[in-house]
N, C-alpha and C positions, 0 to 999 in steps of 0.2 A: 707792728710789734706793740705788746702792751706797753702801756706808759707804767715807768719808777716812779709818780709822783703821789706819795702815800696820800698828800692831802686828799687829792681826787678818786684812790683806792677804798680809803675811808669813809664813803660816800655810799648811801642806797641810789638806786637807781630806774626808773619806773622804764620796764627794758620790751613790752608786749602787751596787747591786750588781752586780759584775761580769760576773758567770753573767744577767743580764738585759737587759743593755745590746747590741741588737742594731743593724745596720743601721736599724733606726726611731727616730727620732731620739725623746728622753726628756727633756723639758722639768722643769728643777729648779728651785731656787733657793741661793742662795751669800750670804751676805753684803747683802743688798738687791738682788741680780743676780740678773738671770733667766739659766741657762746650760743649755745642752744637750747630751746624751752622746748617742754612738751608733759606731756599729765604720767604717771604709772598707772599702771593697772585701776589703784584705788582711785582715784582720781584728783591723786596729791599733785603740784605742779609740782615741775625740777629744773634745776637749770645747772648746766654745766658749761666750763670752758670746753673749745673743742682743737685740740691739737691736730697735728701731720699726723699723728701713731696712736690716735684716738680722745679719749676722753677725760676730763679731771674728775675730780671728786664734787657732788653736789654741793651746789653754793647755797648761801643762807636764801632762803624765797620769802617773800611775802603778798598776800594780796588784797589790794587797800586800791579803792577809787578806781575800782574797774580794770585795772593793770595788775601789770603781775613786775614785779617788784626786785634786782639784787644787787647784788656788792662786791666786789672782787678785793672786799680788803676786812675788816674789820670797825666799823662802826661806834664808834661811841654810845650812839642812840638810838633809837627806834627809827619809822620813817614818821614822817613829820605827823602831824595832829591834825585833822583841819575836823574840828567839831561840828561843821552845818552839814560834811556828808552825814550825822547822825539825826539829823531835823528829817520825819516822816514825812512833812509836807513838803519840800522840796524837792521841785526838778533835778533828776542828774542826767550833765549834755556830756558826753565825750565828745569831742568833735573830730576825730579821726588822726592820727598820725603824718604833720608833712617836714619831707626831709629838705636840708638846706646847707646849701655850702658854705659854711659858715662856720664861727667857732660856740659851742654852749653859751661863753660869756656874753659874746656878744648880741646874741638872744633874750638873754636875761637882761644887759643895757635899753636893747630896744623896749622892751615891756614896760620900762622903771620908767620913758621919757615921752614929756607931756605937751612936748614943744612940736613933733611932728605931727602931732592930730588934723590940724588944718590943712598940712600939704600935702599927705599921705591918706588921709581915710575924710577927705573932704564928702563934706554935707553929712556926715555919718556922726566921727566924732569930736570935728574938729570942723570952721568955716571960717572964714575972712569977713569982715576984718579983727577976730575974737582969737587973734595970736598969741596975746602974751598970758605969761605964764603966774599968775599972782603967788606969791610966796609962800614957801612950805616950811614944815618941818622934816629931817630927818637925820636918825643915828642907828648908830651900832647899840641894838640892846644887850648891855655883856650878860644880863641874868642868864638867858636863852639862848644866844650866840646868834642872834639874827640882825638882817636889816633891814628897819621899816622909818616908812614915809609917812606924814600924816598931816593933816590941816590942807590933802590939796583939793583944790578946785580948776574947774574949766568949763568953759562952755561949750555944749555939745548939740548940736543941731535933734540927733535921736539918741537918747542918754540911754536905751534898751527898746530889743524887739518890738515890744510893745507900744513904742512913745513913736508919735508921730510930732511934737514941737518939740522945739530949743529947751534948753535952762541950763542956768550952772548946777554941774553936780560933782558929789563931795566925791572924794576918791581916798582910801588907803592903799599903799603898798604895803606887802612883807615879802620879804628874802628870806627863807626858810633853810637854805641850802642853797651852795654855788651852783646849783642848776635846775631849779624851782624858783618860782617867783608865784607871789597871787596879787591879785586885785579884789575890793570890796569897796564897792559901791552901794547909796542909799538904796533901796527898791522900790521904786516908782509906784506901788500898788502898796506897798507895806511900808512905809515912811518911818516905821520903828525899827525896821529890820536891815539886813546889809544880804545883797547877793557876793558870791562867792565863785572868784574865778580863778583859776589854778593853771601854772603850764611847768609842763613836767617836759624836761629836755634830757634826751639820751647822748649823749656826746659819744660820738661811735668812732670817731677821728680828731687829731688836734682841730682842723676845718673843716668836720663834717658830723649835724648831728642831728638827730626826727626829732621833732615836738608834740606833744597832742595839748590841746586847751581841753579842760575838762568843768565846765559848770558847774554850781549848786544855786539855784534860783528859784525863787518864791514869784511864780507865775502861775497862777490857774487859767489862759488865757490863751499863751500862743499856740502856737503847733509845733511837735518835735521838728519837721523840716524847717519852717522860718525861725527859730535859734539857734539850729544847725547852721543856715544859709549865713545871718546875722554875724555869728562869730568868724565863719569859714571866710568869708570876704573882708573883714579886718584882716584876718592872720595872714594871710595870702597877699594883699598889699604890702604886709609888713616884712613878707618875705623876700620881693623882691628890693626893699632896702636894706636889709642884712645880707644878700648877696653880695650886692657892688658896697658896701662900706670898706676901705683897708685900712690897715691892714686885715685879715678877715679874722685873726687872733686880738683879744681885747689889750690895749699896752696900759698897762698898773702906774707907770709914772708921769706924773701929771704933765710935764713938758712935752709927752709926745703929741696931745689933743689940748686945745687949751678952751674949758669949759665955761660957760655962762653961768649965770646964778640960776636959769631953769634945769642945771642939768648937776644940783645939789646930789639929791639921790645916786647917779652914776659916780659920782666924786666917791660918796661914801662905800657904794657899791665896790669899788675900785681898790679902797681902802682895806676895807675888810678881807679882800680878796690876797691883798699883799701881805696881811700880818698874820693871814693862814699859811701863806706859803704855796697857795695854788701856782703849778706852773700849766698845768695841761689846759692850751688854749688860751694860754696870755702869752702877753712879750713883757721884758723889762722886768726884771727882779732882784737888781742891783739897790 
């Protein structure tokens, strides 16, 4: 059953790969509601809710970043801006949808967590004995209503698909909406620029979602297959972790889970969701 959570309804969601949407209807699910994606005779995309007795009117739709975006509500702003997507020399690498038996907010929280790198992404994003998360800053930026974590650093054995040597890498995290999270990292081949990696999450049910990493990289060397494999390896390792967390919905009350200093981004993200009043995919709103 479709949620009545206005906070969740009034957001934009990537729901399908744009190139995969044709005149043949594709049924998927968003916030507990069946939706159908197709293209009209003139090629324009169309998304509608599907009910037992037929279809609802066309929903708002956008084609951005290789995906079809829609909303079941009335967002007060457009789909997030990713300026790096407009830079002609960047590699655009959509990594494919992965379905997970967990909530969308749990996936965002895992993406923000650096402490698991040495244990889950061993010899790729982290390695023992380099397990400490150095202090960093995390805040709600009220002017844009986003969560940012800055001045992050971590030792990584492979900082990118192009690299085989380890080093401390500088990272910045951005959460522009409750179900989208981004990572910016210094590009090894162009140290004055940042690679941008976005994770678009489609919350299908409270404890079921799909997500797709989409990368905008400054990399003239790697093959598309190598870039795809690097990111898919990391994401499939994460899938095992988030599906085994309990509860599957993200607790918003601090007493439910004891944070450490390394969890600062998670604490700020949860506080932001609680301020917004998001209920979908979370527990503890008192």
